[in-house]
C-alpha positions as CSV (number, residue, x, y, z in Angstrom):
1,M,51.5,110.5,105.3
2,Q,54.0,113.5,105.6
3,I,53.9,117.1,105.5
4,A,56.4,119.7,105.9
5,V,55.1,123.4,107.2
6,L,57.9,125.8,107.0
7,G,56.5,128.5,108.8
8,T,55.4,127.9,112.4
9,G,54.0,131.7,113.2
10,L,50.3,133.0,114.3
11,M,49.5,131.3,111.6
12,G,51.3,128.3,110.6
13,S,51.4,126.7,114.6
14,P,47.5,126.1,114.7
15,M,47.5,124.8,111.5
16,V,50.8,121.7,112.1
17,R,48.3,121.0,115.8
18,R,45.1,120.4,113.4
19,L,47.3,118.5,111.3
20,A,49.1,116.6,113.7
21,A,45.8,115.8,115.8
22,A,44.3,114.7,112.3
23,G,46.7,111.8,112.9
24,Y,49.0,113.9,109.9
25,E,53.3,113.2,110.4
26,L,54.7,117.0,110.2
27,H,57.7,118.0,110.4
28,V,58.1,121.6,110.7
29,W,61.0,124.7,110.4
30,N,60.6,128.1,110.9
31,R,63.6,131.2,110.8
32,N,63.7,132.0,113.8
33,A,63.7,128.3,115.5
34,A,62.8,129.4,118.7
35,R,59.0,129.5,117.7
36,A,58.4,126.6,116.5
37,Q,59.7,125.2,119.9
38,P,56.1,124.7,121.3
39,L,55.4,122.1,117.8
40,A,57.9,119.4,120.0
41,N,55.1,117.9,121.1
42,C,52.9,117.1,118.4
43,A,55.5,117.3,115.8
44,T,59.8,116.7,114.4
45,I,61.4,120.5,114.8
46,H,64.6,120.6,112.1
47,A,67.1,123.0,112.1
48,E,67.3,123.9,108.0
49,P,64.3,123.2,105.8
50,M,66.0,121.5,103.3
51,K,66.3,118.9,105.7
52,A,61.9,118.8,107.1
53,V,61.3,118.5,103.8
54,Q,63.0,115.4,102.6
55,A,60.7,112.6,103.2
56,A,57.3,115.1,102.6
57,D,55.0,114.0,100.5
58,V,53.3,117.7,100.5
59,V,55.0,120.8,101.9
60,I,53.0,123.8,103.2
61,C,54.8,127.1,103.6
62,M,53.4,129.6,105.1
63,L,56.4,132.4,105.3
64,L,56.3,136.5,105.3
65,D,56.0,137.1,102.0
66,G,57.1,137.0,98.7
67,V,61.1,137.7,98.8
68,A,60.6,135.3,102.0
69,T,58.9,133.0,99.7
70,R,61.7,132.6,97.2
71,E,64.9,132.9,99.4
72,V,63.4,129.7,101.8
73,L,62.0,127.5,97.9
74,L,64.8,128.4,95.5
75,G,67.6,130.4,98.3
76,L,68.0,128.1,100.2
77,D,67.7,124.9,98.0
78,V,64.3,124.2,99.2
79,L,63.2,123.0,96.5
80,N,65.6,120.5,95.6
81,A,65.3,118.8,98.1
82,M,61.7,117.8,97.7
83,Q,60.3,113.9,96.2
84,P,59.2,113.8,93.0
85,G,55.7,113.6,93.3
86,S,55.2,115.2,95.8
87,T,53.1,118.7,96.3
88,L,54.2,122.4,97.2
89,I,50.8,124.6,98.3
90,D,52.2,128.0,98.8
91,M,49.5,129.1,101.9
92,G,50.8,132.3,102.7
93,S,49.7,136.0,100.9
94,V,51.4,136.7,98.2
95,D,52.1,138.9,94.6
96,P,50.6,136.7,92.6
97,A,53.6,136.1,90.3
98,T,55.6,135.1,92.4
99,D,53.4,131.5,92.6
100,I,53.1,131.5,88.6
101,A,56.8,131.2,89.3
102,L,57.5,128.7,92.0
103,A,55.5,126.8,89.8
104,E,57.1,126.5,87.0
105,A,60.2,125.6,88.7
106,A,58.3,123.3,90.3
107,K,57.0,121.7,87.0
108,D,60.8,121.7,86.2
109,R,61.6,119.5,90.0
110,N,58.2,116.6,89.0
111,V,56.8,119.0,92.0
112,A,52.9,119.3,91.7
113,F,52.1,122.6,93.2
114,L,49.5,124.8,94.4
115,D,48.5,128.1,95.3
116,A,46.3,128.1,98.4
117,P,46.5,131.4,100.3
118,V,43.7,131.2,103.4
119,S,41.6,134.3,105.6
120,G,40.3,133.8,109.1
121,G,42.9,135.7,110.7
122,V,44.4,133.1,113.2
123,V,40.8,132.8,115.2
124,G,40.0,130.6,111.6
125,A,43.4,129.4,111.4
126,E,42.6,127.6,115.8
127,A,39.0,126.0,114.9
128,G,40.2,124.5,111.3
129,T,37.5,126.6,109.5
130,L,39.7,128.7,107.1
131,S,38.3,130.3,103.5
132,I,41.4,129.0,101.1
133,F,41.9,129.9,97.9
134,V,43.5,127.5,95.4
135,G,45.2,128.2,92.9
136,G,46.0,125.1,90.0
137,D,45.4,122.2,87.6
138,V,42.1,119.7,88.2
139,D,43.6,116.7,89.5
140,T,46.7,117.8,92.3
141,V,43.5,120.4,93.6
142,S,41.5,116.5,94.5
143,R,44.7,114.8,95.3
144,V,45.7,117.2,98.6
145,A,42.0,117.9,98.9
146,P,42.1,115.8,102.5
147,V,44.2,117.7,103.5
148,L,43.5,121.1,103.2
149,S,40.4,120.7,104.4
150,K,41.0,119.8,107.6
151,L,42.6,124.0,107.6
152,G,39.4,124.5,106.3
153,R,36.7,124.9,103.1
154,P,39.0,125.1,100.6
155,T,37.6,127.0,97.2
156,H,39.5,125.8,93.7
157,V,39.9,129.0,91.9
158,G,41.2,128.2,88.8
159,P,44.7,127.9,88.3
160,V,47.5,129.3,89.9
161,G,48.0,132.3,91.1
162,A,44.2,132.7,90.9
163,G,44.5,132.0,95.1
164,Q,45.8,134.9,95.6
165,G,44.1,136.8,92.9
166,V,41.3,136.2,94.5
167,K,43.4,136.0,98.6
168,L,44.2,139.8,98.0
169,A,40.4,140.5,97.1
170,N,39.1,139.7,99.7
171,Q,41.6,141.9,101.5
172,V,41.2,144.9,99.9
173,I,36.9,143.5,101.3
174,V,39.1,142.9,105.0
175,A,40.3,146.9,104.3
176,G,37.9,148.6,103.1
177,T,34.9,147.7,106.0
178,I,37.0,147.3,109.0
179,A,38.4,151.2,107.5
180,A,34.6,152.1,106.7
181,V,33.8,149.9,110.2
182,A,36.3,152.3,112.6
183,E,34.8,155.4,111.0
184,G,30.8,155.0,111.7
185,L,32.1,154.5,115.9
186,R,34.0,156.9,116.2
187,L,31.1,159.1,113.6
188,A,28.3,157.8,116.6
189,E,31.2,158.7,119.0
190,G,30.9,162.1,118.0
191,A,27.4,162.3,117.6
192,G,27.7,161.0,121.7
193,C,27.4,157.1,121.4
194,D,29.6,154.8,123.5
195,P,30.9,153.8,120.6
196,A,30.1,149.4,122.5
197,I,26.9,150.8,121.7
198,A,26.9,151.7,118.4
199,R,28.7,148.2,117.8
200,Q,25.3,146.7,119.3
201,A,23.3,149.1,116.9
202,L,24.6,148.6,113.5
203,A,24.6,144.7,114.4
204,G,21.2,143.3,112.6
205,G,20.8,146.2,110.4
206,F,22.8,146.4,106.8
207,A,26.4,147.6,108.3
208,D,26.6,144.2,110.3
209,S,29.4,141.9,109.1
210,R,32.3,140.2,110.6
211,I,34.0,142.7,110.9
212,L,32.1,144.2,113.0
213,E,31.7,142.0,114.7
214,L,34.9,140.6,115.9
215,H,37.2,143.4,114.3
216,G,34.5,146.2,115.9
217,A,34.5,144.7,119.3
218,R,38.9,145.3,119.0
219,M,38.1,148.5,118.4
220,V,35.3,149.7,121.7
221,A,37.9,147.2,124.5
222,G,41.0,149.2,122.6
223,E,42.8,145.9,122.0
224,F,44.9,145.2,119.0
225,T,47.6,142.8,120.2
226,P,47.9,141.3,116.6
227,G,45.6,138.2,114.7
228,G,45.7,140.2,111.3
229,R,49.7,142.5,111.4
230,S,49.2,145.5,110.0
231,A,52.1,145.3,108.5
232,A,50.7,142.5,106.8
233,Q,47.3,144.3,105.9
234,L,49.2,146.5,104.2
235,K,52.2,144.0,102.1
236,D,49.1,142.6,100.6
237,L,47.1,146.8,100.2
238,D,50.9,147.0,98.5
239,N,50.2,143.2,96.0
240,A,47.0,144.5,95.2
241,M,47.5,147.8,94.1
242,D,50.6,146.7,91.6
243,L,47.8,144.2,90.4
244,A,45.4,146.3,89.5
245,Q,47.4,148.7,88.4
246,S,49.0,145.6,85.8
247,V,45.4,145.3,84.7
248,S,45.3,149.2,84.5
249,L,42.8,149.5,86.5
250,D,41.8,152.1,88.2
251,L,40.8,151.1,91.9
252,P,40.5,154.7,94.1
253,A,38.7,152.8,97.6
254,L,41.8,151.0,97.9
255,R,44.5,153.8,96.7
256,Q,43.4,156.1,99.7
257,V,42.8,152.6,102.6
258,Q,46.4,152.2,100.9
259,T,47.9,155.6,101.7
260,A,46.0,155.8,105.8
261,F,47.5,151.8,106.2
262,R,50.8,153.1,105.2
263,D,50.9,155.6,107.1
264,L,49.1,153.7,110.6
265,V,52.9,151.1,109.9
266,E,55.2,153.5,109.0
267,H,54.3,156.7,110.6
268,H,52.3,155.4,113.8
269,D,54.6,151.9,114.7
270,G,51.0,150.5,114.1
271,A,53.1,147.2,112.4
272,E,51.9,145.1,114.8
273,L,49.3,146.1,116.3
274,D,46.4,144.1,114.2
275,H,44.7,145.6,111.3
276,S,42.0,146.7,112.8
277,A,43.7,149.5,114.9
278,Y,43.1,151.8,112.1
279,Y,40.3,152.4,114.3
280,E,43.5,154.7,117.1
281,W,44.9,155.9,113.3
282,L,41.7,157.6,113.6
283,L,42.4,160.4,116.2
284,M,46.7,160.2,115.6
285,R,46.9,161.8,112.3
């Protein structure tokens, strides 16, 4: 089976390596060609996305956002270059409406479509332990399950668009928990406790979580090289708020965290910092 991957950034690159190690023939494209070059030992690199997808049975998109995904698939005519009968999987984090529209465009070209965004960050992509939220019809999900299983744990959550909805739920929970961990550790520090010791003390209790374990470690170490960029976190929170408003749902905690990340990104040079940099943001205002 031949697989094309469009987008070889922080998440796309380790996903390519895992698929190549599983024996698939990989074709890749990235807008910044230099970022794709390290994959030359396990994939064929293409200068144009249309060339990357022409012979592919499965095309995986791992692009920045909905605007970039539409631009590449429709604006650069990639969808038209795909083989009839092939499958397009959007594994990037975009608004649900984008994938619903892309699914209709794919159907007109006899291309199957799934939305399958992921959670687990770079660590999960490297280890093949991503949580994968899959939206689409059952037959298509079953057909590509062996591919997705090389990347993590796929769960079929509903029709096209549902995968992105669950990913947005994930991002609301992640951002809110990052905020809670950061504020809790700062509060402990204010009471005279070393934040690193406070984190250790909280482990195993009701406040324990993967966020406390992984992002809490980043916070107390002051290490904010991105595994998940704050700009991407804000993009997802904006999409989540749009979805909530479209179904007349008021989410006050989401609104507060969205405002905080917007300030970090837009007013404190936090766009390219890991989203755990919320911890630093608390001292910036």
